[in-house]
Backbone as XML, in Angstrom:
<?xml version="1.0"?>
<chain id="A" units="angstrom">
  <residue number="1" name="ARG">
    <atom name="N" x="-32.090" y="-5.941" z="4.094"/>
    <atom name="CA" x="-30.806" y="-6.497" z="4.266"/>
    <atom name="C" x="-30.056" y="-5.903" z="5.423"/>
  </residue>
  <residue number="2" name="THR">
    <atom name="N" x="-29.996" y="-4.468" z="5.290"/>
    <atom name="CA" x="-29.263" y="-3.822" z="6.542"/>
    <atom name="C" x="-30.083" y="-4.019" z="7.765"/>
  </residue>
  <residue number="3" name="TYR">
    <atom name="N" x="-31.485" y="-3.940" z="7.463"/>
    <atom name="CA" x="-32.414" y="-4.007" z="8.755"/>
    <atom name="C" x="-32.207" y="-5.245" z="9.346"/>
  </residue>
  <residue number="4" name="ALA">
    <atom name="N" x="-32.071" y="-6.462" z="8.699"/>
    <atom name="CA" x="-31.928" y="-7.796" z="9.313"/>
    <atom name="C" x="-30.693" y="-7.807" z="10.143"/>
  </residue>
  <residue number="5" name="MET">
    <atom name="N" x="-29.515" y="-7.239" z="9.460"/>
    <atom name="CA" x="-28.334" y="-7.330" z="10.165"/>
    <atom name="C" x="-28.304" y="-6.483" z="11.462"/>
  </residue>
  <residue number="6" name="ALA">
    <atom name="N" x="-29.075" y="-5.497" z="11.456"/>
    <atom name="CA" x="-29.193" y="-4.616" z="12.599"/>
    <atom name="C" x="-30.069" y="-5.173" z="13.857"/>
  </residue>
  <residue number="7" name="GLN">
    <atom name="N" x="-30.567" y="-6.315" z="13.539"/>
    <atom name="CA" x="-31.527" y="-6.894" z="14.568"/>
    <atom name="C" x="-30.616" y="-7.631" z="15.514"/>
  </residue>
  <residue number="8" name="GLU">
    <atom name="N" x="-31.301" y="-8.140" z="16.713"/>
    <atom name="CA" x="-30.502" y="-8.738" z="17.889"/>
    <atom name="C" x="-29.815" y="-10.006" z="17.311"/>
  </residue>
  <residue number="9" name="PRO">
    <atom name="N" x="-28.742" y="-10.608" z="17.972"/>
    <atom name="CA" x="-27.952" y="-11.704" z="17.597"/>
    <atom name="C" x="-29.103" y="-12.995" z="17.700"/>
  </residue>
  <residue number="10" name="GLY">
    <atom name="N" x="-30.164" y="-12.854" z="18.369"/>
    <atom name="CA" x="-31.160" y="-13.866" z="18.535"/>
    <atom name="C" x="-31.777" y="-14.194" z="17.329"/>
  </residue>
  <residue number="11" name="ASN">
    <atom name="N" x="-31.717" y="-13.316" z="16.261"/>
    <atom name="CA" x="-32.312" y="-13.547" z="14.939"/>
    <atom name="C" x="-31.317" y="-14.139" z="13.943"/>
  </residue>
  <residue number="12" name="ALA">
    <atom name="N" x="-30.392" y="-15.094" z="14.398"/>
    <atom name="CA" x="-29.358" y="-15.525" z="13.535"/>
    <atom name="C" x="-29.939" y="-16.227" z="12.281"/>
  </residue>
  <residue number="13" name="ASN">
    <atom name="N" x="-31.020" y="-17.002" z="12.393"/>
    <atom name="CA" x="-31.716" y="-17.658" z="11.324"/>
    <atom name="C" x="-32.034" y="-16.741" z="10.275"/>
  </residue>
  <residue number="14" name="ASP">
    <atom name="N" x="-32.696" y="-15.464" z="10.685"/>
    <atom name="CA" x="-33.123" y="-14.537" z="9.712"/>
    <atom name="C" x="-31.854" y="-13.913" z="9.050"/>
  </residue>
  <residue number="15" name="TRP">
    <atom name="N" x="-30.738" y="-13.756" z="9.773"/>
    <atom name="CA" x="-29.446" y="-13.230" z="9.321"/>
    <atom name="C" x="-28.907" y="-14.091" z="8.312"/>
  </residue>
  <residue number="16" name="ILE">
    <atom name="N" x="-28.868" y="-15.345" z="8.702"/>
    <atom name="CA" x="-28.361" y="-16.423" z="7.654"/>
    <atom name="C" x="-29.172" y="-16.449" z="6.316"/>
  </residue>
  <residue number="17" name="ARG">
    <atom name="N" x="-30.457" y="-16.318" z="6.400"/>
    <atom name="CA" x="-31.391" y="-16.328" z="5.390"/>
    <atom name="C" x="-31.031" y="-15.144" z="4.354"/>
  </residue>
  <residue number="18" name="VAL">
    <atom name="N" x="-30.932" y="-14.129" z="5.034"/>
    <atom name="CA" x="-30.586" y="-12.806" z="4.202"/>
    <atom name="C" x="-29.371" y="-12.976" z="3.548"/>
  </residue>
  <residue number="19" name="TRP">
    <atom name="N" x="-28.166" y="-13.437" z="4.529"/>
    <atom name="CA" x="-26.937" y="-13.632" z="4.036"/>
    <atom name="C" x="-26.870" y="-14.583" z="2.801"/>
  </residue>
  <residue number="20" name="ALA">
    <atom name="N" x="-27.624" y="-15.692" z="2.871"/>
    <atom name="CA" x="-27.609" y="-16.620" z="1.792"/>
    <atom name="C" x="-28.251" y="-16.045" z="0.597"/>
  </residue>
  <residue number="21" name="LEU">
    <atom name="N" x="-29.379" y="-15.373" z="0.544"/>
    <atom name="CA" x="-29.872" y="-14.677" z="-0.567"/>
    <atom name="C" x="-29.037" y="-13.554" z="-1.134"/>
  </residue>
  <residue number="22" name="ASP">
    <atom name="N" x="-28.176" y="-12.817" z="-0.263"/>
    <atom name="CA" x="-27.237" y="-11.984" z="-0.907"/>
    <atom name="C" x="-26.167" y="-12.710" z="-1.656"/>
  </residue>
  <residue number="23" name="THR">
    <atom name="N" x="-25.759" y="-13.716" z="-1.028"/>
    <atom name="CA" x="-24.588" y="-14.549" z="-1.608"/>
    <atom name="C" x="-25.114" y="-14.969" z="-3.068"/>
  </residue>
  <residue number="24" name="ARG">
    <atom name="N" x="-26.414" y="-15.494" z="-3.010"/>
    <atom name="CA" x="-26.953" y="-15.989" z="-4.470"/>
    <atom name="C" x="-26.936" y="-14.751" z="-5.441"/>
  </residue>
  <residue number="25" name="ARG">
    <atom name="N" x="-27.306" y="-13.669" z="-4.887"/>
    <atom name="CA" x="-27.338" y="-12.495" z="-5.845"/>
    <atom name="C" x="-25.864" y="-12.162" z="-6.283"/>
  </residue>
  <residue number="26" name="VAL">
    <atom name="N" x="-24.921" y="-12.137" z="-5.368"/>
    <atom name="CA" x="-23.503" y="-11.929" z="-5.745"/>
    <atom name="C" x="-23.115" y="-12.964" z="-6.867"/>
  </residue>
  <residue number="27" name="LEU">
    <atom name="N" x="-23.315" y="-14.209" z="-6.584"/>
    <atom name="CA" x="-22.876" y="-15.266" z="-7.597"/>
    <atom name="C" x="-23.409" y="-15.132" z="-8.841"/>
  </residue>
  <residue number="28" name="LYS">
    <atom name="N" x="-24.658" y="-14.657" z="-8.843"/>
    <atom name="CA" x="-25.558" y="-14.429" z="-10.245"/>
    <atom name="C" x="-25.211" y="-13.106" z="-10.716"/>
  </residue>
  <residue number="29" name="GLY">
    <atom name="N" x="-24.574" y="-12.218" z="-9.967"/>
    <atom name="CA" x="-24.403" y="-10.779" z="-10.492"/>
    <atom name="C" x="-22.870" y="-10.647" z="-10.717"/>
  </residue>
  <residue number="30" name="LYS">
    <atom name="N" x="-22.661" y="-9.391" z="-10.858"/>
    <atom name="CA" x="-21.200" y="-8.863" z="-11.252"/>
    <atom name="C" x="-20.796" y="-7.708" z="-10.240"/>
  </residue>
  <residue number="31" name="ILE">
    <atom name="N" x="-19.684" y="-8.144" z="-9.623"/>
    <atom name="CA" x="-19.345" y="-7.018" z="-8.475"/>
    <atom name="C" x="-18.269" y="-6.181" z="-9.202"/>
  </residue>
  <residue number="32" name="THR">
    <atom name="N" x="-18.601" y="-4.866" z="-9.112"/>
    <atom name="CA" x="-17.837" y="-3.781" z="-9.650"/>
    <atom name="C" x="-16.713" y="-3.401" z="-8.633"/>
  </residue>
  <residue number="33" name="GLN">
    <atom name="N" x="-15.749" y="-2.606" z="-9.163"/>
    <atom name="CA" x="-14.533" y="-2.374" z="-8.436"/>
    <atom name="C" x="-15.009" y="-1.541" z="-7.186"/>
  </residue>
  <residue number="34" name="ASN">
    <atom name="N" x="-16.041" y="-0.761" z="-7.116"/>
    <atom name="CA" x="-16.321" y="-0.086" z="-5.938"/>
    <atom name="C" x="-17.118" y="-0.875" z="-4.840"/>
  </residue>
  <residue number="35" name="GLY">
    <atom name="N" x="-17.280" y="-2.122" z="-5.257"/>
    <atom name="CA" x="-17.850" y="-3.096" z="-4.200"/>
    <atom name="C" x="-19.363" y="-3.386" z="-4.425"/>
  </residue>
  <residue number="36" name="SER">
    <atom name="N" x="-20.074" y="-2.501" z="-5.153"/>
    <atom name="CA" x="-21.463" y="-2.537" z="-5.512"/>
    <atom name="C" x="-21.762" y="-3.888" z="-6.454"/>
  </residue>
  <residue number="37" name="VAL">
    <atom name="N" x="-22.831" y="-4.385" z="-6.401"/>
    <atom name="CA" x="-23.137" y="-5.504" z="-7.164"/>
    <atom name="C" x="-24.232" y="-5.241" z="-8.271"/>
  </residue>
  <residue number="38" name="HIS">
    <atom name="N" x="-23.786" y="-5.560" z="-9.503"/>
    <atom name="CA" x="-24.907" y="-5.464" z="-10.582"/>
    <atom name="C" x="-25.360" y="-6.817" z="-10.884"/>
  </residue>
  <residue number="39" name="VAL">
    <atom name="N" x="-26.763" y="-7.131" z="-10.533"/>
    <atom name="CA" x="-27.352" y="-8.588" z="-10.603"/>
    <atom name="C" x="-28.022" y="-8.574" z="-11.986"/>
  </residue>
  <residue number="40" name="GLY">
    <atom name="N" x="-27.671" y="-9.697" z="-12.573"/>
    <atom name="CA" x="-28.357" y="-10.062" z="-13.906"/>
    <atom name="C" x="-29.458" y="-11.016" z="-13.518"/>
  </residue>
  <residue number="41" name="LEU">
    <atom name="N" x="-30.655" y="-10.682" z="-13.750"/>
    <atom name="CA" x="-31.755" y="-11.564" z="-13.285"/>
    <atom name="C" x="-32.364" y="-12.185" z="-14.666"/>
  </residue>
</chain>
């Protein structure tokens, strides 16, 4: 996740893919007050 975001802007597709996966995890999970996400799989 962090690695993909650290890559060059040219890898926008990879960043979008990672962002989409993270978004799905957030939607399926539970965001705590400190900002971390507990995912229920």
